[in-house]
Every structure is written in C-alpha cells, then in structure tokens.
N, C-alpha and C positions, 0 to 999 in steps of 0.2 A: 504493500500500500504506500509506503514512504517513497519508493522509487517511482511509483505511478504519479504521485503528487508532484514530485520534483520534475518529472518529464512534462506533466501538464503545465506547471508553472513556467518552465523554460519555453514551452511552445507558445504560451500566451505572451510571454515577454518578447519572443522573436517576432510574433505576429504584430505586436504593437509597435516595436521599435523600427520595424521595416515598413509597415504599411502606414503608420501615422505620419511620418515626414513626407512620404510620397503623396498622400491625400491632402496634406496641408499645402504642399507646393502646388498641387493641382488647383486647389481653391484660389491661391494667389494668382496663378497663371491665367485663370479664367475670369479675372477681374475682381476677385475678392480683396478687401483691404482692411478687414477688421482684425487688427493685430491682437487686441485684448481678448477677443472671442477665441482666437486660436490658442492664446496663452491659457485661457480659462479651461479649455478642453484638455490641456495637459494633465490636470489633476482633478478634473470635474467628476471623475469616477470614485471619489472618496467615499460616498455613501455605501458602496459595495463592501467596504471594509467593516461595516456594521454587522455583516453576517458572521464572519469569523470571531469578532469581538463578542457578539451576543452568544454564539455557540460556546465560546470559552467560558463565559460567565455562567451559563446554564449548566455546563459540565461541572464547574466548581461548586455551584449551588447544590447540585445533586449529591455531592460528596460532603459538603459542609454548608448547612443552611445559613450560617453566619458569614459566609464568604463575602469579601469586599467586592463591590460593583466595579471599581477601578483599581487596578493594581499599581499603576504608575504614580509615584510621589508627585505632589504639586509642583515642586521646583523642576522636576524633569518635564512635566507637562508644559510649564512655562518656557523651558528651553526648546521644546518641540514646536511651540507656537512661533517662537522667533525663527527657528529653522524653516518653518512653513512660510513665513513672510519672505525669507530669503529665496526660497524655492519659487514662490510666485514671481518675484522680480526676475529670477533666472528664466522662468518660462516666458516672460514678456520679451526679454532680450533675445531669446532663441527664436520666438515667433517673428519678431521684427526683423532679425537677420535673415531668416528663411524667406521672407517676402522679397528679398533682393538678390539672393544667391541661389544657384541650383542645388538640388538635393545632394548631388555627389560632392560638391564643394563643402556644403554645410556638414555632411557626415565626416569628412576628413578634418574639418576645423573642430568639430565637437569632440572628435577622438583625442584632440590635444588635452582634453580634460584629464586624461591619465597623467600627463606631465605635470599639470597643476596639482593633481591629487598627490603625486609623489612629493612635490615640493612642500605643500601645506601639511601633509602627513608627517614629514620629517620635522617640521617646526612645531606642530601642535601635539601630536601623539608620539613623537620620537620614533617614527617608523624607520627601521634600518634600510639604508639604500644598498642595492646590489648592482653588480655590473650589468646584468640583464635589464634592470629597471632604468639605469642611466642610458643604456644603449637604445631602449625603446623611446625614451624621452627625446634623445637626439634625432632619431628617425622621424618622429612626429613633428618636431620643430622644423626639420628640413622640408617635410611635406607641406607645411603651412607656408613656408617661405617661397617654395616653388609655385604654389597656387597664386601667391601675391604677385609674382613676376609675370604671370600670364593672365592678366585681367581680361583682356579682350577676347581670349579664346573660349571662355565659358560663361560670359556675361549673358543673362537671359534677354530675350527680345523685349524692347521697351524700357529696359533698365539702364539709366545713365551710368557713366563711370563713377560719378560721385555717390550715387545710390549703391552701386556695387561695393565700393569701399566702405560705406556705412554699414551695409549688411555683413561684410567681411569682419569688420572690427567688433560689431555687436555680437556676432556668433562666437568670436574669440573671447569676448567678455563673458558670454554665457558659459563657455567652457571653464573659464577661470573661476567664476562664481560657484559653479557646481563642484569644481575641484576643491574649493574651500568648504562647501557644505558637507561633503562626504566625511572628511576627517572630523568635523564638528559633530556629526552624527555618531561616529565611533567614540568620540570623547564623551558624548552624552550617555552612550551605553555604558561606558566605564563608570561614570558617575552614578548611573542607575544601579550598577552592580555593587556599589559601596555598601558597607555594613553587612556583608554576607548575603545580600539579596541576589537571587538568580535572575538573569535576563531570560525570561521565558518567551515563548511564542506569543502569548497573550499580551505581554508588556510591549513587545515590538509592534504588534498590530495596533495597540492603543496609541503609541507614539506616531505611527504612520497615519493613523486616522486624524490625529490632531494636526499633523503637518499638512495633510491634504486639505483639511477644512480651512486652515488659515491661508494656504497658498491660493485656494479657490476664492476665498473672501477677498484677498488682495486684488485678484484679477477682476472680481465682480465690481469692486469700487472703481477700478480703472474703466470698466465697461460703462458704468453709470456716468462718470465724468466725461467720457468720450461719446456719450449718447449712442452706444452700440446696441441698445435695445430698440432703437428706431431704425430698422433696417429698410433700406430702399434699394430696389433693383431697377435696371434699365427698362424692364417691362412694366414699371409702375405698379406692380403687385407687391404685397408685403414680402413674399419670398418666391422666387422663381423655382421651378422644379429642379433645375440643375444645381442651384445654390443649396436647396434643401438636401439633395443627395450628397453633395460634397460635404456639407456640415455633419450629416449623419455618419458618413464614412469616416471623417476625421474624429468624430466623437467615439465611434466604435474602436478605431485604432488606438486612440489615446487612452480610453478606458482600459483596454486590454493591456497596454504598456504599463499603466500605473498599477493595476491590480497584480499583474505578473511580477513587476519589480518589488512590490510590497510583500507579496507572499514568498518570493524567493528570499527576501531578507529574513523572513521569519524562520528559515531553516536553522537559524542559530549561529550563522556566521556574521561577522561584522562587515558592514557595507564597504568600508575602505579596503579591507583585506580581499574582498571579492574583486574590486576594481584593479587593485595592484596585482592580483594573481593573473589577470588577463595579459599583463605585460611580460610575463614569464612563460 
C-alpha cells in the first residue's frame, strides 16, 4: 500500500508539474493576461488537503477521544503562515515571468532553484555541500547564462525584448525565492521536532494546509486589487468557451501539482533534502 501511494503521488506530481506550465503558457499565448489568477491557481487546491487532515484526526479520535484537533504548535502555524505568504509572492513572480517567456525557457530558469536551494540551505540549515551539488549548480548557472545570450531565438511572438527580459528576471527571482522557502520549511520542521515531538504525516499536512491557505489568500487580495474578478473577453461575454477550458485545465494541472507535492512531502522526508537529492 505504501508503494502504491508513493507511485500515485509521484504520478500526480508529474502530471501537475508538466501539464500546469504548458496550460498556463497556452492561456497567455491565446490572449490571457490575468497574472494573479494564474498565480492563484498554483495553490488554489489547498482545500483538498482537508481530506487527509480530517482523516488523520478521525483516526486519532478513534484511538483517543481526547485527541487534539490540531497537532501543530501555534508558533509553527504562524511560521507556516509566513511561508505561505512567501509562496504566494513566488507564485505571482512565476506566473508573471511565464507570461513573457516560453515554457522551455521558464523550466530551465526555474530549475536554477536547486542552486539557490543549495546556497540558502548551506546558510540556514548548515547543509553540507558536495562536489556533485556544486557541479550541478555550475551547470544550471551556465544554462541560464546561455539562455540570456540568445534572447531573440526563443522570444514568443508579440513579446518585446524588454518584456522578455522582464519575464526572464522575474522567473529567476521566483526560483531564488522558492530556493529560500525550501530551507525555511526544513528549519520549521526542525523547530516543530523540538522537545521530543515527532514530525508526523498529520503535522506536515497541517503545515501544508496553512501554507496553501495563506498563499491563496495573498493571491486573492492581488486579484481583488487588480479587478481580476471582472473578466472581459473579446467576444463581450463574461467568459468565452476557450478561456473557460484553458482556466479549467490550468486549475486541474495546478491542483494536481500542489496536492502531489504536498502528499509527497508527507512521506516523512524533509523538503530540502528531496530537492538536493535531485542534484545527485
């Protein structure tokens, strides 16, 4: 059963991380311009995490009628809220950058998050650097530089050189911010494990739930300020069929990505260690 759940979660993660960016880019290439909406969809699936959290509570309640509803200490929940706001800002940077650069370029730039993760993990959680990690960082850096030197070759139609560079830099900023968030999540887990407390699956899910809620709330405020709830299409209808299909597709991919990444985190491994393992 455990292997089945791991395979299922990996499949959901693969589906979301590959399909989500493609559908988001399709939305922008077909005339969509709601960056805050695209950012909102990155973590809009947070209510789905209520299912494993509720199941965990019911299981504990069946064994102990006096079981706590929330396992996570208040100070850890507060830290998770702050991480959620940072994640919301990262989602917006990523969505804004993707509106001006192709998916292939965005994917390579986002992969530099591993380099930022290595750097911030070394500073924040004293993660030991290895030769393979340093080599991976160097290769990712060279890849980003090569992309920057060939701006005209992959610039999407209708995107100016200035817009391309803006998207390029914002995508790098999104990678850097997420590279900072991951070690902070690991540090939060370490704080949560203080005093002999065990970092359980339920505790991880509660933290991810709080992070998803505040990230989505951050983007919701941005949508309100930007009047994204007043959608107008060239056909003068509230929503054209194509726009509806695109947004449902982006929503499905992003929900799968978020749920898959959250459940994979719940396997008991620290988030930063999973990302750093990819470099070796």
